[in-house]
C-alpha positions as CSV (number, residue, x, y, z in Angstrom):
1,M,-0.3,0.5,0.3
2,G,2.5,2.1,0.8
3,D,4.8,1.3,-1.9
4,S,1.9,2.0,-4.5
5,S,1.4,5.8,-3.1
6,K,4.5,6.5,-3.6
7,E,4.4,5.5,-6.8
8,E,1.8,7.1,-7.6
9,L,3.4,10.2,-6.2
10,V,6.3,9.6,-8.4
11,Q,4.4,9.4,-11.5
12,L,2.2,12.6,-10.2
13,L,5.7,14.5,-9.7
14,K,7.2,13.7,-13.3
15,R,3.7,14.8,-14.8
16,F,4.0,18.0,-13.1
17,G,7.7,19.0,-13.8
18,A,7.0,17.8,-17.9
19,Y,3.9,20.7,-17.1
20,L,6.5,23.1,-15.6
21,T,9.0,22.5,-19.0
22,V,6.9,23.3,-21.4
23,K,5.2,26.3,-19.3
24,L,8.7,27.7,-18.4
25,S,10.6,27.0,-22.6
26,N,7.8,28.9,-23.8
27,L,8.3,31.9,-21.3
28,F,12.3,32.4,-22.1
29,S,11.1,32.5,-25.5
30,I,9.3,35.8,-25.3
31,S,12.5,38.5,-25.5
32,F,13.0,40.2,-21.9
33,R,11.5,43.9,-23.6
34,Q,8.4,42.1,-23.5
35,L,8.0,40.8,-20.2
36,N,6.5,42.6,-17.2
37,S,6.7,43.1,-14.1
38,R,3.6,40.5,-13.7
39,S,5.8,38.1,-15.7
40,F,8.3,38.6,-13.7
41,G,6.2,38.4,-10.5
42,A,4.8,34.8,-11.6
43,L,8.1,33.2,-12.9
44,A,9.0,34.0,-8.8
45,G,6.2,33.2,-7.4
46,L,6.4,29.7,-9.5
47,A,10.2,29.4,-8.5
48,I,9.1,29.8,-5.3
49,A,6.3,27.1,-5.0
50,I,8.4,24.5,-6.4
51,V,11.0,24.9,-4.0
52,F,9.1,25.2,-1.0
53,T,7.0,22.1,-2.3
54,W,10.1,20.5,-2.9
55,R,11.4,20.9,0.9
56,L,8.5,19.5,2.0
57,L,8.3,16.4,0.2
58,R,11.9,16.1,1.1
59,T,11.7,16.6,4.7
60,P,11.0,13.7,6.8
61,P,8.4,13.1,9.7
62,R,10.1,14.7,12.7
63,H,8.3,13.0,15.5
64,Q,7.8,9.5,13.6
65,R,9.0,6.8,15.6
66,R,9.9,3.1,14.5
67,Q,8.9,0.5,16.5
68,P,11.1,-1.5,18.3
69,K,12.5,-4.9,17.4
70,R,12.0,-7.5,19.3
71,H,14.7,-10.1,19.7
72,A,14.3,-13.7,20.2
73,P,15.2,-14.9,23.8
74,A,19.1,-15.9,23.0
75,P,20.0,-19.6,24.2
76,S,21.5,-19.6,27.7
77,T,23.0,-22.5,29.3
78,S,21.8,-21.2,32.8
79,G,18.4,-21.8,31.8
80,I,17.9,-18.0,31.9
81,N,16.2,-15.8,29.3
82,T,18.3,-12.6,28.4
83,H,16.3,-9.9,26.3
84,S,18.1,-7.3,24.8
85,D,15.9,-3.6,25.0
86,V,16.6,-1.1,22.1
87,T,15.4,2.0,23.4
88,L,15.2,4.9,20.5
89,V,15.5,8.4,21.8
90,A,13.5,10.7,19.5
91,P,14.8,14.1,18.2
92,D,15.2,16.7,20.5
93,S,13.0,19.4,19.1
94,S,13.9,21.9,21.6
95,S,17.5,21.8,20.4
96,E,16.3,22.4,17.0
97,S,14.6,25.6,17.9
98,S,17.5,26.9,20.6
99,R,19.2,26.6,17.2
100,A,17.1,28.5,15.7
101,Q,16.8,30.7,17.5
102,N,20.7,31.5,17.5
103,V,20.3,32.3,13.7
104,I,17.5,34.6,14.4
105,D,19.6,35.9,16.7
106,E,22.7,36.6,14.8
107,F,21.5,37.9,11.8
108,F,19.5,40.8,13.7
109,Q,22.3,41.6,16.1
110,P,23.8,44.8,14.7
111,P,26.9,45.0,13.4
112,T,30.0,45.6,14.9
113,L,32.4,48.6,14.6
114,G,35.0,46.4,13.0
115,Q,32.1,45.8,10.3
116,I,31.2,49.0,9.9
117,V,34.8,50.1,9.0
118,R,35.4,47.8,6.7
119,Q,32.2,48.3,5.0
120,K,32.9,52.2,4.7
121,L,36.2,52.0,3.3
122,S,34.8,49.6,0.9
123,E,37.4,46.5,1.5
124,G,40.4,49.5,1.3
125,R,43.5,47.7,2.4
126,K,45.6,50.6,2.6
127,V,44.9,54.4,4.7
128,T,46.2,57.8,4.0
129,C,45.3,60.3,7.1
130,R,46.1,63.9,8.3
131,L,46.5,64.4,11.7
132,L,45.4,67.5,12.4
133,G,41.7,67.7,12.8
134,V,41.3,64.4,12.4
135,I,43.2,62.8,15.0
136,L,44.5,65.6,16.7
137,E,43.0,68.2,19.0
138,E,45.2,71.2,17.8
139,S,44.3,72.5,13.9
140,S,47.5,74.2,13.3
141,P,51.6,73.8,13.2
142,E,51.8,76.4,15.5
143,E,49.6,74.6,18.4
144,L,51.6,71.8,17.5
145,Q,54.9,73.5,18.8
146,K,53.0,74.1,22.6
147,Q,51.5,70.2,22.8
148,A,50.0,67.2,20.6
149,T,46.5,66.1,21.8
150,V,45.4,62.5,20.4
151,R,41.1,63.2,20.6
152,S,39.6,60.3,22.6
153,S,36.8,60.2,21.2
154,V,38.1,59.0,17.4
155,L,40.5,56.5,19.3
156,E,38.4,53.6,18.8
157,V,37.9,53.9,15.2
158,L,41.7,54.9,14.7
159,L,42.8,51.4,16.3
160,E,39.7,49.3,14.4
161,I,41.2,50.8,10.6
162,T,44.7,49.7,12.1
163,K,43.4,46.2,11.8
164,F,42.4,45.8,8.5
165,C,44.3,48.6,7.1
166,D,47.8,49.9,6.0
167,L,47.5,53.1,7.5
168,Y,50.0,56.1,7.6
169,L,49.5,59.4,9.3
170,M,51.2,62.3,8.3
171,E,51.9,66.0,9.0
172,R,53.1,69.6,8.4
173,I,54.9,70.3,11.1
174,L,57.4,73.7,12.0
175,D,60.4,71.9,13.9
176,D,61.0,68.6,15.3
177,E,60.2,69.2,18.2
178,S,56.8,68.9,17.4
179,G,57.0,65.7,15.9
180,E,58.2,64.1,18.5
181,K,55.4,65.8,20.8
182,V,53.0,64.0,18.5
183,L,54.6,60.6,18.3
184,L,55.0,60.8,22.4
185,A,50.7,61.9,22.2
186,L,50.7,58.9,20.0
187,E,52.3,56.4,22.3
188,N,50.9,57.6,25.4
189,A,47.7,56.7,23.4
190,G,48.0,53.2,23.1
191,V,48.3,53.5,19.5
192,F,51.4,52.2,18.4
193,T,50.9,48.7,21.3
194,S,47.3,48.1,20.6
195,G,46.8,48.5,17.2
196,G,48.8,47.7,14.0
197,L,51.0,51.2,13.6
198,V,54.4,51.9,13.8
199,K,56.3,55.2,14.4
200,D,58.0,54.5,11.0
201,K,54.2,54.9,9.4
202,V,54.1,58.3,11.3
203,L,55.2,60.8,8.0
204,F,56.3,64.8,8.6
205,C,56.9,67.3,6.0
206,S,57.2,71.1,6.2
207,T,55.5,72.0,3.4
208,E,51.5,70.5,2.2
209,N,52.8,70.1,-1.1
210,G,54.8,68.2,0.5
211,R,51.7,65.8,2.6
212,T,50.1,65.7,-1.4
213,S,53.5,63.9,-2.8
214,F,53.3,61.1,0.1
215,V,49.5,60.5,-1.0
216,R,50.7,60.0,-4.4
217,Q,54.1,57.9,-3.6
218,L,51.6,55.8,-1.5
219,E,48.7,55.5,-3.6
220,P,46.4,54.8,-0.8
221,D,43.1,53.1,-1.5
222,W,41.3,56.1,0.9
223,H,43.3,59.8,1.7
224,I,41.3,61.4,4.7
225,D,42.7,65.5,5.1
226,T,41.1,68.6,6.5
227,N,42.5,70.6,3.7
228,P,40.1,71.4,0.6
229,E,42.6,72.2,-1.9
230,I,44.5,68.8,-1.3
231,I,41.3,66.7,-1.5
232,F,40.9,68.7,-5.4
233,Q,44.2,68.3,-6.4
234,L,43.9,64.1,-5.2
235,A,40.9,63.6,-6.6
236,R,42.1,62.1,-10.0
237,F,44.8,59.8,-8.6
238,I,43.1,58.5,-5.5
239,K,40.0,55.8,-5.5
240,Y,38.2,57.1,-2.2
241,Q,38.4,60.5,-0.2
242,L,36.6,61.5,2.7
243,H,37.2,65.3,3.8
244,I,36.4,66.5,7.3
245,T,34.9,69.2,7.5
246,P,32.4,70.8,9.6
247,N,31.0,72.6,6.6
248,R,29.5,69.7,4.6
249,P,30.2,71.3,1.0
250,E,28.9,69.8,-1.7
251,R,31.4,66.8,-3.2
252,T,33.6,68.1,-6.1
253,A,34.0,64.6,-7.4
254,S,31.7,61.4,-6.6
255,N,34.9,59.4,-4.7
256,V,35.0,62.5,-2.6
257,F,33.0,61.9,0.8
258,S,32.7,64.7,3.3
259,S,31.6,64.8,7.3
260,P,32.4,66.6,10.8
261,T,34.5,64.3,12.1
262,L,36.2,60.8,11.6
263,E,34.1,58.9,14.2
264,Q,30.4,60.6,12.8
265,F,31.6,58.9,8.9
266,F,31.7,55.8,10.8
267,G,28.2,56.2,12.8
268,L,29.9,56.9,16.1
269,P,28.8,60.1,18.1
270,D,31.4,62.9,18.8
271,Q,32.2,63.1,22.5
272,N,33.9,66.0,22.2
């Protein structure tokens, strides 16, 4: 009885498959220009129905239990009959529900900062970045002669960038003492120990053109700067640029983005 039902089901599926083959061949013979949204919707619905029916037929009953076999008593010289009992354990539906819930929770879990950084940088592998006004609180070389302070709110983003990218920091300075202050501030912030940045990748120059030259020689995927003239000059050579400015100017090129701060570009609040 069970075998005849399966055979009838197989024959029904074969006829249904032949019918679908004819319909799909007729559908695809029409040029794509003549297909409207209803045709595409019908095709998508048909495909979903086929997949759902196939998975339904393939899925075995979850709560079906097999009848245990009865074994004949084994002969015993002592006259005592020994029976071996077979115990079947039904599938644990609670564990399957738990796994499904874990998948759902993982799917709806908000992305981590590392994932956001990689997505925002479009999987770029090399980044060059100005120090003044982006990483440091100071905004001019004259201020660096007095002190250098790393912005606390940008530190977390900076460390994440160093995990995924080859990062180079650069700045124009007026004297060697200013460069030493910058290196000391970065070291005290833990950039050289916690991240993948080394002191050799912190570059100093005496002119703005020197920073432009650094960037062109390094050929990064991203450059981050506060000077609109440098952003404009490098637009032809660099794949992506981020202009840090509070004014939010109109984009001068399709590959130039703007943000008030580096951390806000990655969706973090500015704590300063």
